[in-house]
TORVO-879991 format. One record per residue (C-alpha): x, y, z negated; residue in three letters; residue number from 1. Coordinates in steps of 0.2 Angstrom, whole numbers, padded with zeros to 4 digits. Last residue first. Example, Ala and Ser with C-alpha at 12.3 -4.5 7.8 and 13.67 -1.06 7.14 Angstrom:
// residues 2
[[0068; -0005; -0036]; 'Ser'; 2];
[[0062; -0022; -0039]; 'Ala'; 1];
//
This chain:
// residues 480
[[0093; -0269; -0415]; 'Ser'; 480];
[[0082; -0270; -0400]; 'Arg'; 479];
[[0066; -0272; -0410]; 'Glu'; 478];
[[0071; -0257; -0421]; 'Lys'; 477];
[[0074; -0247; -0405]; 'Leu'; 476];
[[0057; -0251; -0398]; 'Ile'; 475];
[[0048; -0248; -0414]; 'Thr'; 474];
[[0056; -0231; -0415]; 'Leu'; 473];
[[0051; -0227; -0398]; 'Pro'; 472];
[[0033; -0231; -0400]; 'Ser'; 471];
[[0025; -0239; -0384]; 'Phe'; 470];
[[0007; -0236; -0380]; 'Arg'; 469];
[[0008; -0221; -0368]; 'Gln'; 468];
[[0023; -0229; -0359]; 'Ile'; 467];
[[0014; -0246; -0358]; 'Ser'; 466];
[[-0002; -0238; -0351]; 'Val'; 465];
[[0007; -0228; -0337]; 'Met'; 464];
[[0019; -0242; -0333]; 'Ser'; 463];
[[0005; -0255; -0330]; 'Ala'; 462];
[[-0006; -0243; -0321]; 'Ile'; 461];
[[0008; -0240; -0308]; 'Ser'; 460];
[[0002; -0255; -0298]; 'Ser'; 459];
[[-0015; -0247; -0295]; 'Val'; 458];
[[-0008; -0229; -0292]; 'Leu'; 457];
[[0005; -0236; -0280]; 'Val'; 456];
[[-0008; -0247; -0271]; 'Leu'; 455];
[[-0020; -0232; -0269]; 'Ser'; 454];
[[-0006; -0221; -0262]; 'Ile'; 453];
[[-0002; -0235; -0250]; 'Ser'; 452];
[[-0020; -0237; -0244]; 'Ile'; 451];
[[-0022; -0219; -0241]; 'Gly'; 450];
[[-0005; -0218; -0231]; 'Leu'; 449];
[[-0012; -0233; -0221]; 'Leu'; 448];
[[-0028; -0224; -0218]; 'Glu'; 447];
[[-0019; -0208; -0212]; 'Val'; 446];
[[-0008; -0218; -0201]; 'Leu'; 445];
[[-0023; -0227; -0193]; 'Val'; 444];
[[-0032; -0210; -0190]; 'Lys'; 443];
[[-0016; -0203; -0183]; 'Ile'; 442];
[[-0016; -0216; -0169]; 'Asp'; 441];
[[-0009; -0234; -0170]; 'Val'; 440];
[[-0017; -0241; -0154]; 'Val'; 439];
[[-0016; -0227; -0142]; 'Ala'; 438];
[[0000; -0221; -0151]; 'Asp'; 437];
[[0008; -0238; -0146]; 'Ile'; 436];
[[0006; -0234; -0127]; 'Ser'; 435];
[[-0001; -0243; -0112]; 'Asp'; 434];
[[-0017; -0250; -0121]; 'Tyr'; 433];
[[-0026; -0261; -0109]; 'Ala'; 432];
[[-0041; -0255; -0100]; 'Glu'; 431];
[[-0060; -0258; -0102]; 'Ile'; 430];
[[-0074; -0252; -0091]; 'Val'; 429];
[[-0090; -0258; -0099]; 'Pro'; 428];
[[-0102; -0271; -0092]; 'Met'; 427];
[[-0120; -0267; -0097]; 'Gly'; 426];
[[-0124; -0259; -0081]; 'Lys'; 425];
[[-0112; -0265; -0067]; 'Gly'; 424];
[[-0099; -0254; -0060]; 'His'; 423];
[[-0103; -0247; -0043]; 'Met'; 422];
[[-0096; -0248; -0025]; 'Gly'; 421];
[[-0103; -0237; -0011]; 'Gly'; 420];
[[-0086; -0237; -0003]; 'Lys'; 419];
[[-0074; -0245; -0015]; 'Glu'; 418];
[[-0069; -0260; -0004]; 'Gly'; 417];
[[-0066; -0278; -0008]; 'Gly'; 416];
[[-0082; -0284; -0001]; 'His'; 415];
[[-0094; -0270; -0003]; 'Asn'; 414];
[[-0110; -0279; 0002]; 'Gly'; 413];
[[-0121; -0274; -0013]; 'Phe'; 412];
[[-0118; -0291; -0021]; 'Asn'; 411];
[[-0100; -0290; -0017]; 'Lys'; 410];
[[-0099; -0274; -0028]; 'Asn'; 409];
[[-0108; -0284; -0042]; 'Ile'; 408];
[[-0095; -0297; -0041]; 'Glu'; 407];
[[-0080; -0285; -0041]; 'Glu'; 406];
[[-0088; -0277; -0057]; 'Ala'; 405];
[[-0091; -0294; -0065]; 'Thr'; 404];
[[-0073; -0299; -0062]; 'Glu'; 403];
[[-0065; -0283; -0068]; 'Lys'; 402];
[[-0075; -0283; -0084]; 'Ser'; 401];
[[-0072; -0301; -0087]; 'Ser'; 400];
[[-0053; -0299; -0085]; 'Asn'; 399];
[[-0053; -0284; -0096]; 'Ile'; 398];
[[-0063; -0293; -0110]; 'Glu'; 397];
[[-0052; -0308; -0109]; 'Ser'; 396];
[[-0036; -0297; -0111]; 'Glu'; 395];
[[-0043; -0286; -0124]; 'Leu'; 394];
[[-0038; -0297; -0139]; 'Leu'; 393];
[[-0021; -0300; -0131]; 'Ser'; 392];
[[-0020; -0281; -0128]; 'Asn'; 391];
[[-0023; -0278; -0147]; 'Ser'; 390];
[[-0009; -0290; -0152]; 'Val'; 389];
[[0003; -0283; -0140]; 'Ser'; 388];
[[0000; -0265; -0146]; 'Lys'; 387];
[[-0001; -0271; -0164]; 'Ser'; 386];
[[0017; -0278; -0164]; 'Ser'; 385];
[[0026; -0261; -0161]; 'Val'; 384];
[[0014; -0252; -0173]; 'Ala'; 383];
[[0016; -0265; -0186]; 'Gly'; 382];
[[0035; -0264; -0186]; 'Ile'; 381];
[[0035; -0245; -0187]; 'Ala'; 380];
[[0021; -0245; -0200]; 'Ala'; 379];
[[0031; -0257; -0210]; 'Gly'; 378];
[[0047; -0247; -0209]; 'Leu'; 377];
[[0038; -0231; -0214]; 'Met'; 376];
[[0029; -0239; -0228]; 'Leu'; 375];
[[0045; -0247; -0235]; 'Ala'; 374];
[[0053; -0230; -0236]; 'Val'; 373];
[[0037; -0222; -0243]; 'Leu'; 372];
[[0035; -0237; -0256]; 'Ser'; 371];
[[0052; -0236; -0263]; 'Val'; 370];
[[0050; -0217; -0266]; 'Ile'; 369];
[[0033; -0219; -0273]; 'Val'; 368];
[[0038; -0233; -0285]; 'Leu'; 367];
[[0052; -0222; -0292]; 'Glu'; 366];
[[0041; -0207; -0293]; 'Ser'; 365];
[[0028; -0217; -0303]; 'Val'; 364];
[[0042; -0222; -0316]; 'Phe'; 363];
[[0048; -0204; -0317]; 'Gln'; 362];
[[0030; -0197; -0318]; 'Met'; 361];
[[0027; -0209; -0333]; 'Thr'; 360];
[[0043; -0203; -0341]; 'Leu'; 359];
[[0038; -0185; -0338]; 'Lys'; 358];
[[0020; -0187; -0346]; 'Leu'; 357];
[[0027; -0197; -0361]; 'Lys'; 356];
[[0039; -0183; -0365]; 'Ser'; 355];
[[0057; -0185; -0365]; 'Ile'; 354];
[[0064; -0180; -0382]; 'Gly'; 353];
[[0080; -0190; -0385]; 'Ile'; 352];
[[0069; -0203; -0393]; 'Thr'; 351];
[[0058; -0205; -0379]; 'Arg'; 350];
[[0072; -0208; -0367]; 'Leu'; 349];
[[0080; -0221; -0379]; 'Val'; 348];
[[0063; -0230; -0381]; 'Gly'; 347];
[[0060; -0231; -0362]; 'Ile'; 346];
[[0077; -0238; -0359]; 'Glu'; 345];
[[0074; -0251; -0372]; 'Tyr'; 344];
[[0058; -0256; -0363]; 'Lys'; 343];
[[0066; -0257; -0346]; 'Arg'; 342];
[[0064; -0276; -0344]; 'Glu'; 341];
[[0047; -0276; -0351]; 'Arg'; 340];
[[0042; -0262; -0339]; 'Ile'; 339];
[[0049; -0271; -0324]; 'Asn'; 338];
[[0039; -0287; -0328]; 'Ile'; 337];
[[0023; -0276; -0329]; 'Met'; 336];
[[0028; -0268; -0313]; 'Asn'; 335];
[[0031; -0285; -0304]; 'Ile'; 334];
[[0014; -0290; -0310]; 'Val'; 333];
[[0005; -0275; -0304]; 'Phe'; 332];
[[0014; -0276; -0287]; 'Leu'; 331];
[[0009; -0294; -0285]; 'Val'; 330];
[[-0009; -0290; -0290]; 'Ile'; 329];
[[-0010; -0275; -0278]; 'Gly'; 328];
[[-0003; -0286; -0264]; 'Gly'; 327];
[[-0016; -0300; -0267]; 'Ile'; 326];
[[-0030; -0287; -0267]; 'Ile'; 325];
[[-0024; -0277; -0252]; 'Leu'; 324];
[[-0021; -0292; -0241]; 'Thr'; 323];
[[-0038; -0299; -0246]; 'Ile'; 322];
[[-0046; -0283; -0241]; 'Val'; 321];
[[-0037; -0282; -0225]; 'Leu'; 320];
[[-0041; -0300; -0220]; 'Phe'; 319];
[[-0060; -0296; -0224]; 'Thr'; 318];
[[-0059; -0281; -0213]; 'Thr'; 317];
[[-0051; -0290; -0199]; 'Ala'; 316];
[[-0063; -0304; -0200]; 'Phe'; 315];
[[-0078; -0292; -0199]; 'Ser'; 314];
[[-0070; -0283; -0184]; 'Asn'; 313];
[[-0068; -0299; -0175]; 'Ile'; 312];
[[-0086; -0304; -0179]; 'Asn'; 311];
[[-0092; -0287; -0173]; 'Lys'; 310];
[[-0083; -0291; -0156]; 'Ile'; 309];
[[-0093; -0308; -0155]; 'Ser'; 308];
[[-0109; -0298; -0158]; 'Ser'; 307];
[[-0105; -0284; -0146]; 'Val'; 306];
[[-0114; -0291; -0131]; 'Gly'; 305];
[[-0131; -0293; -0140]; 'Ser'; 304];
[[-0132; -0275; -0145]; 'Leu'; 303];
[[-0137; -0268; -0127]; 'Ala'; 302];
[[-0149; -0283; -0125]; 'Leu'; 301];
[[-0158; -0279; -0141]; 'Glu'; 300];
[[-0158; -0260; -0137]; 'Glu'; 299];
[[-0166; -0263; -0119]; 'Asn'; 298];
[[-0182; -0253; -0124]; 'Thr'; 297];
[[-0200; -0256; -0122]; 'Gln'; 296];
[[-0214; -0242; -0122]; 'Leu'; 295];
[[-0232; -0248; -0123]; 'Ile'; 294];
[[-0247; -0248; -0112]; 'Phe'; 293];
[[-0264; -0252; -0117]; 'Asn'; 292];
[[-0264; -0234; -0124]; 'Glu'; 291];
[[-0266; -0228; -0106]; 'Asp'; 290];
[[-0253; -0214; -0102]; 'Leu'; 289];
[[-0262; -0197; -0101]; 'Gly'; 288];
[[-0249; -0184; -0106]; 'Lys'; 287];
[[-0253; -0186; -0124]; 'Glu'; 286];
[[-0250; -0204; -0123]; 'Tyr'; 285];
[[-0233; -0201; -0116]; 'Phe'; 284];
[[-0229; -0189; -0130]; 'Glu'; 283];
[[-0234; -0202; -0143]; 'Asp'; 282];
[[-0222; -0215; -0134]; 'Gln'; 281];
[[-0208; -0202; -0134]; 'Leu'; 280];
[[-0210; -0200; -0152]; 'Lys'; 279];
[[-0209; -0218; -0155]; 'Glu'; 278];
[[-0194; -0220; -0144]; 'Val'; 277];
[[-0184; -0206; -0152]; 'Asn'; 276];
[[-0173; -0217; -0163]; 'Asp'; 275];
[[-0167; -0226; -0147]; 'Tyr'; 274];
[[-0157; -0211; -0143]; 'Ser'; 273];
[[-0155; -0199; -0128]; 'Asp'; 272];
[[-0166; -0208; -0116]; 'Ile'; 271];
[[-0164; -0215; -0099]; 'Ile'; 270];
[[-0181; -0219; -0091]; 'Phe'; 269];
[[-0185; -0234; -0080]; 'Thr'; 268];
[[-0201; -0233; -0069]; 'Pro'; 267];
[[-0211; -0246; -0061]; 'Tyr'; 266];
[[-0223; -0239; -0048]; 'Ile'; 265];
[[-0236; -0248; -0038]; 'Ser'; 264];
[[-0243; -0242; -0022]; 'Ala'; 263];
[[-0261; -0242; -0015]; 'Gln'; 262];
[[-0263; -0237; 0003]; 'Leu'; 261];
[[-0282; -0232; 0005]; 'Asn'; 260];
[[-0279; -0215; -0001]; 'Glu'; 259];
[[-0267; -0211; 0013]; 'Asn'; 258];
[[-0262; -0193; 0012]; 'Gly'; 257];
[[-0245; -0197; 0005]; 'Asn'; 256];
[[-0243; -0216; 0003]; 'Thr'; 255];
[[-0231; -0218; 0018]; 'Leu'; 254];
[[-0220; -0203; 0013]; 'Asn'; 253];
[[-0219; -0209; -0005]; 'Val'; 252];
[[-0214; -0227; 0002]; 'Val'; 251];
[[-0200; -0219; 0012]; 'Ala'; 250];
[[-0194; -0209; -0002]; 'Asn'; 249];
[[-0194; -0224; -0014]; 'Ser'; 248];
[[-0180; -0232; -0003]; 'Asn'; 247];
[[-0182; -0248; 0007]; 'Thr'; 246];
[[-0182; -0267; 0003]; 'Ile'; 245];
[[-0193; -0279; 0012]; 'Ile'; 244];
[[-0200; -0294; 0002]; 'Thr'; 243];
[[-0207; -0308; 0012]; 'Asn'; 242];
[[-0193; -0320; 0008]; 'Val'; 241];
[[-0191; -0314; -0009]; 'Ser'; 240];
[[-0197; -0330; -0018]; 'Asn'; 239];
[[-0186; -0341; -0007]; 'Ser'; 238];
[[-0194; -0351; 0007]; 'Phe'; 237];
[[-0198; -0369; 0010]; 'Met'; 236];
[[-0202; -0373; -0008]; 'Ser'; 235];
[[-0199; -0392; -0012]; 'Met'; 234];
[[-0187; -0388; -0027]; 'Pro'; 233];
[[-0199; -0376; -0035]; 'Gln'; 232];
[[-0188; -0362; -0042]; 'Glu'; 231];
[[-0184; -0363; -0060]; 'Asn'; 230];
[[-0165; -0365; -0058]; 'Glu'; 229];
[[-0165; -0350; -0046]; 'Asp'; 228];
[[-0155; -0350; -0031]; 'Glu'; 227];
[[-0147; -0334; -0024]; 'Asn'; 226];
[[-0159; -0323; -0014]; 'Glu'; 225];
[[-0151; -0318; 0002]; 'Lys'; 224];
[[-0149; -0300; 0009]; 'Phe'; 223];
[[-0148; -0293; 0027]; 'Ile'; 222];
[[-0144; -0274; 0029]; 'Gly'; 221];
[[-0147; -0259; 0040]; 'Ile'; 220];
[[-0163; -0264; 0048]; 'Ile'; 219];
[[-0172; -0249; 0055]; 'Glu'; 218];
[[-0190; -0246; 0051]; 'Phe'; 217];
[[-0206; -0241; 0061]; 'Glu'; 216];
[[-0223; -0238; 0053]; 'Tyr'; 215];
[[-0240; -0241; 0061]; 'Val'; 214];
[[-0257; -0236; 0054]; 'Asn'; 213];
[[-0269; -0250; 0057]; 'Ser'; 212];
[[-0280; -0245; 0043]; 'Asp'; 211];
[[-0275; -0260; 0033]; 'Glu'; 210];
[[-0257; -0254; 0034]; 'Asp'; 209];
[[-0244; -0258; 0048]; 'Glu'; 208];
[[-0226; -0263; 0049]; 'Leu'; 207];
[[-0215; -0262; 0064]; 'Lys'; 206];
[[-0197; -0268; 0065]; 'Ile'; 205];
[[-0181; -0260; 0073]; 'Lys'; 204];
[[-0165; -0270; 0075]; 'Asp'; 203];
[[-0149; -0262; 0068]; 'Asn'; 202];
[[-0143; -0278; 0060]; 'Leu'; 201];
[[-0152; -0294; 0066]; 'Lys'; 200];
[[-0169; -0301; 0068]; 'Leu'; 199];
[[-0174; -0319; 0076]; 'Asn'; 198];
[[-0191; -0318; 0067]; 'Asn'; 197];
[[-0188; -0333; 0056]; 'Phe'; 196];
[[-0170; -0330; 0055]; 'Thr'; 195];
[[-0173; -0312; 0048]; 'Ala'; 194];
[[-0186; -0318; 0036]; 'Leu'; 193];
[[-0174; -0331; 0029]; 'Glu'; 192];
[[-0160; -0317; 0029]; 'Glu'; 191];
[[-0171; -0307; 0017]; 'Asn'; 190];
[[-0173; -0289; 0024]; 'Ile'; 189];
[[-0165; -0272; 0020]; 'Phe'; 188];
[[-0173; -0257; 0026]; 'Val'; 187];
[[-0171; -0240; 0033]; 'Tyr'; 186];
[[-0185; -0227; 0036]; 'Asn'; 185];
[[-0177; -0211; 0030]; 'Gly'; 184];
[[-0167; -0207; 0014]; 'Asn'; 183];
[[-0160; -0219; 0001]; 'Phe'; 182];
[[-0151; -0231; 0012]; 'Ala'; 181];
[[-0142; -0217; 0023]; 'Ile'; 180];
[[-0124; -0217; 0016]; 'Asp'; 179];
[[-0126; -0234; 0008]; 'Trp'; 178];
[[-0129; -0242; 0025]; 'Ala'; 177];
[[-0115; -0233; 0034]; 'Asn'; 176];
[[-0105; -0249; 0039]; 'Asp'; 175];
[[-0121; -0259; 0041]; 'Ala'; 174];
[[-0123; -0274; 0030]; 'Ile'; 173];
[[-0124; -0293; 0031]; 'Glu'; 172];
[[-0125; -0306; 0017]; 'Ser'; 171];
[[-0130; -0294; 0003]; 'Met'; 170];
[[-0133; -0303; -0013]; 'Thr'; 169];
[[-0149; -0304; -0023]; 'Tyr'; 168];
[[-0151; -0312; -0040]; 'Thr'; 167];
[[-0134; -0306; -0044]; 'Gly'; 166];
[[-0139; -0296; -0060]; 'Ser'; 165];
[[-0134; -0279; -0051]; 'Ile'; 164];
[[-0142; -0285; -0035]; 'Phe'; 163];
[[-0158; -0289; -0043]; 'Glu'; 162];
[[-0157; -0273; -0054]; 'Ser'; 161];
[[-0158; -0261; -0039]; 'Met'; 160];
[[-0164; -0246; -0049]; 'Ala'; 159];
[[-0146; -0240; -0052]; 'Glu'; 158];
[[-0143; -0240; -0033]; 'Lys'; 157];
[[-0156; -0226; -0032]; 'Ser'; 156];
[[-0175; -0223; -0030]; 'Ser'; 155];
[[-0179; -0240; -0024]; 'Tyr'; 154];
[[-0193; -0244; -0012]; 'Gly'; 153];
[[-0201; -0261; -0011]; 'Thr'; 152];
[[-0211; -0266; 0004]; 'Leu'; 151];
[[-0221; -0282; 0000]; 'Asn'; 150];
[[-0225; -0290; 0016]; 'Phe'; 149];
[[-0240; -0300; 0023]; 'Asp'; 148];
[[-0254; -0292; 0014]; 'Thr'; 147];
[[-0268; -0300; 0004]; 'Ser'; 146];
[[-0255; -0306; -0009]; 'Ser'; 145];
[[-0251; -0322; -0018]; 'Met'; 144];
[[-0252; -0334; -0004]; 'Asn'; 143];
[[-0234; -0333; 0002]; 'Asn'; 142];
[[-0226; -0329; -0015]; 'Glu'; 141];
[[-0221; -0347; -0019]; 'Lys'; 140];
[[-0214; -0351; -0001]; 'Gly'; 139];
[[-0226; -0363; 0006]; 'His'; 138];
[[-0222; -0380; 0016]; 'Gly'; 137];
[[-0219; -0392; 0002]; 'Phe'; 136];
[[-0228; -0389; -0015]; 'Gly'; 135];
[[-0237; -0406; -0014]; 'Asn'; 134];
[[-0229; -0418; -0002]; 'Pro'; 133];
[[-0233; -0416; 0017]; 'Met'; 132];
[[-0247; -0426; 0025]; 'Asp'; 131];
[[-0260; -0413; 0021]; 'Ser'; 130];
[[-0251; -0400; 0030]; 'Asn'; 129];
[[-0251; -0382; 0025]; 'Ser'; 128];
[[-0246; -0369; 0038]; 'Glu'; 127];
[[-0228; -0363; 0037]; 'Ile'; 126];
[[-0224; -0346; 0031]; 'Glu'; 125];
[[-0212; -0331; 0034]; 'Ala'; 124];
[[-0223; -0317; 0039]; 'Lys'; 123];
[[-0222; -0312; 0057]; 'Glu'; 122];
[[-0214; -0297; 0065]; 'Ile'; 121];
[[-0221; -0285; 0078]; 'Asp'; 120];
[[-0235; -0277; 0067]; 'Asn'; 119];
[[-0233; -0286; 0051]; 'Gly'; 118];
[[-0244; -0281; 0036]; 'Asn'; 117];
[[-0240; -0270; 0022]; 'Leu'; 116];
[[-0241; -0270; 0003]; 'Gly'; 115];
[[-0233; -0256; -0007]; 'Val'; 114];
[[-0219; -0255; -0020]; 'Ser'; 113];
[[-0211; -0240; -0029]; 'Tyr'; 112];
[[-0196; -0244; -0040]; 'Thr'; 111];
[[-0190; -0231; -0052]; 'Tyr'; 110];
[[-0176; -0220; -0058]; 'Tyr'; 109];
[[-0175; -0209; -0074]; 'Tyr'; 108];
[[-0164; -0196; -0082]; 'Ser'; 107];
[[-0159; -0188; -0099]; 'Glu'; 106];
[[-0176; -0191; -0107]; 'Ile'; 105];
[[-0179; -0185; -0125]; 'Tyr'; 104];
[[-0183; -0167; -0121]; 'Asn'; 103];
[[-0196; -0173; -0109]; 'Ser'; 102];
[[-0201; -0170; -0091]; 'Asp'; 101];
[[-0199; -0189; -0087]; 'Ala'; 100];
[[-0217; -0192; -0092]; 'Phe'; 99];
[[-0223; -0179; -0079]; 'Ser'; 98];
[[-0213; -0186; -0065]; 'Glu'; 97];
[[-0220; -0203; -0070]; 'Val'; 96];
[[-0238; -0196; -0069]; 'Asp'; 95];
[[-0234; -0189; -0052]; 'Asn'; 94];
[[-0228; -0206; -0047]; 'Ile'; 93];
[[-0245; -0213; -0052]; 'Thr'; 92];
[[-0251; -0222; -0068]; 'Tyr'; 91];
[[-0263; -0235; -0070]; 'Ser'; 90];
[[-0279; -0234; -0081]; 'Ala'; 89];
[[-0283; -0251; -0088]; 'Ile'; 88];
[[-0300; -0255; -0082]; 'Asn'; 87];
[[-0296; -0273; -0076]; 'Asp'; 86];
[[-0288; -0278; -0092]; 'Phe'; 85];
[[-0303; -0272; -0102]; 'Lys'; 84];
[[-0315; -0281; -0091]; 'Glu'; 83];
[[-0305; -0297; -0092]; 'Arg'; 82];
[[-0305; -0295; -0111]; 'Ala'; 81];
[[-0324; -0292; -0111]; 'Asn'; 80];
[[-0327; -0307; -0101]; 'Ala'; 79];
[[-0316; -0318; -0113]; 'Arg'; 78];
[[-0326; -0311; -0127]; 'Gly'; 77];
[[-0342; -0315; -0119]; 'Glu'; 76];
[[-0337; -0333; -0116]; 'Glu'; 75];
[[-0332; -0335; -0134]; 'Asp'; 74];
[[-0320; -0349; -0138]; 'Ala'; 73];
[[-0305; -0339; -0132]; 'Pro'; 72];
[[-0309; -0325; -0146]; 'Asn'; 71];
[[-0301; -0308; -0142]; 'Phe'; 70];
[[-0302; -0296; -0157]; 'Asp'; 69];
[[-0286; -0288; -0152]; 'Lys'; 68];
[[-0279; -0297; -0136]; 'Met'; 67];
[[-0276; -0280; -0127]; 'Met'; 66];
[[-0268; -0271; -0142]; 'Asn'; 65];
[[-0256; -0286; -0145]; 'Glu'; 64];
[[-0253; -0287; -0126]; 'Arg'; 63];
[[-0247; -0268; -0125]; 'Asn'; 62];
[[-0242; -0270; -0107]; 'Phe'; 61];
[[-0225; -0263; -0102]; 'Gly'; 60];
[[-0217; -0246; -0098]; 'Ile'; 59];
[[-0199; -0245; -0098]; 'Thr'; 58];
[[-0186; -0237; -0109]; 'Val'; 57];
[[-0167; -0238; -0106]; 'Glu'; 56];
[[-0153; -0232; -0117]; 'Lys'; 55];
[[-0139; -0234; -0103]; 'Asp'; 54];
[[-0128; -0249; -0107]; 'Tyr'; 53];
[[-0110; -0246; -0104]; 'Ala'; 52];
[[-0110; -0234; -0119]; 'Ser'; 51];
[[-0114; -0248; -0131]; 'Lys'; 50];
[[-0101; -0259; -0123]; 'Tyr'; 49];
[[-0087; -0246; -0124]; 'Ser'; 48];
[[-0092; -0241; -0142]; 'Asp'; 47];
[[-0091; -0259; -0147]; 'Ile'; 46];
[[-0074; -0261; -0138]; 'Leu'; 45];
[[-0067; -0245; -0146]; 'Asp'; 44];
[[-0073; -0252; -0163]; 'Val'; 43];
[[-0064; -0268; -0160]; 'Ala'; 42];
[[-0048; -0260; -0155]; 'Thr'; 41];
[[-0049; -0249; -0170]; 'Asn'; 40];
[[-0051; -0264; -0181]; 'Lys'; 39];
[[-0037; -0273; -0173]; 'Ile'; 38];
[[-0026; -0257; -0176]; 'Ala'; 37];
[[-0031; -0257; -0194]; 'Leu'; 36];
[[-0026; -0276; -0195]; 'Thr'; 35];
[[-0009; -0273; -0187]; 'Ile'; 34];
[[-0006; -0258; -0198]; 'Thr'; 33];
[[-0012; -0267; -0214]; 'Cys'; 32];
[[-0001; -0282; -0210]; 'Ala'; 31];
[[0015; -0271; -0207]; 'Cys'; 30];
[[0011; -0260; -0223]; 'Ala'; 29];
[[0008; -0276; -0234]; 'Ile'; 28];
[[0024; -0284; -0227]; 'Ile'; 27];
[[0034; -0268; -0230]; 'Leu'; 26];
[[0026; -0266; -0248]; 'Ile'; 25];
[[0032; -0283; -0253]; 'Ile'; 24];
[[0049; -0280; -0245]; 'Ile'; 23];
[[0050; -0264; -0255]; 'Gly'; 22];
[[0046; -0271; -0271]; 'Ile'; 21];
[[0059; -0285; -0269]; 'Leu'; 20];
[[0072; -0271; -0263]; 'Ile'; 19];
[[0067; -0262; -0279]; 'Asn'; 18];
[[0070; -0276; -0290]; 'Arg'; 17];
[[0087; -0280; -0282]; 'Gly'; 16];
[[0093; -0262; -0282]; 'Lys'; 15];
[[0090; -0258; -0300]; 'Asn'; 14];
[[0104; -0245; -0303]; 'Arg'; 13];
[[0101; -0237; -0286]; 'Lys'; 12];
[[0082; -0235; -0290]; 'Ile'; 11];
[[0086; -0229; -0308]; 'Ser'; 10];
[[0097; -0215; -0301]; 'Ile'; 9];
[[0084; -0210; -0289]; 'Trp'; 8];
[[0071; -0209; -0303]; 'Ala'; 7];
[[0082; -0199; -0314]; 'Asn'; 6];
[[0085; -0186; -0301]; 'Lys'; 5];
[[0067; -0186; -0296]; 'Leu'; 4];
[[0061; -0182; -0314]; 'Ile'; 3];
[[0075; -0170; -0317]; 'Phe'; 2];
[[0070; -0160; -0302]; 'Met'; 1];
//
């Protein structure tokens, strides 16, 4: 009690000096509050971006393994490489379901494709003409397959990456399309193919396999392929002109019991952690995956979106460190000056029997009291300012998030509506802070308190060392 009483009396007696110390601490507290709020905002953004990306794993070719010991100058070596490629054991939908039965996998989806010929519709192509310029007259995919059409079945909207990326956009769609799209024989066709065959929504089309089995589908949507910079400028049709989109169940029903109908499956697995990819790959090999395949992740893509935000976080950290260093030095110097000015007071107090420990605690208490008052004011000012500062940082991200979500919904044919809408993979849902405590939470206050205590202790070193070193008799003699 004696220590606190003396500390309070000393604070009132030396108002000018303590006001100066208080202003410095207030500025430091205000700057630290805003900086910590910015850091928290950056961390929230990074977490939001990371959570927006599912941890995806796909199956790709292990080119390094396939090209091992390959010598392009050796004809036999090239033949062996071709044979090795041709003999790669493919995987089936049953294999995919077996792979997905893993503790490391949270969910999965896939694309299932099969080649079919037209029964009552024609493949979009134009016969080659020697008088036409090279490249004119053929869509790029027209001669790449022995069948007329590529029937691609998606297991869910999440699997429809072409629409999410904006490569495909729905130009016409039935009202109930997304209610029935993933069950039954319903299809989306390219608008160029629709024009070529004079087709419209709700028309029926017939496709057949090489055994002349006929399958009927109803058109519930018409899509277009957006221009690709790499597309041949003289191509008559887009790459996807003869691609017909359906659901994976429809393809499964077609292939069941038909051994001659070969389908290709492209699965995507959602895993719990990128750290488990190698374990999952070993598990896939044990379940029969050919070792010429390898698991690939989207980790690099998931991290690419947070690089600029990490820069903001790094800048905030650097600014915080510089603020603390400068603030600590200034407070230390002020305390050194304070000790020199109060040297006689220290000598008198020591002469009347005040111990070094009590005297040290008194000087520290003075600084703590001034610091706490300045800290509360600085935190309050910083909290009010940090909301607008953080929302300014979020503004561009919020606008980008909303615009991308709206664009993706338009790609799926949901023009301004929420029915069937979805948010894009890799695009987080970001909202502005609507209250101060959302930015300056208990974590920030605890960090700020820790910073203040550290500054008080550092700046009090001068008084601690000086009081322990001063001799009261020497001080009084110098005064006389």
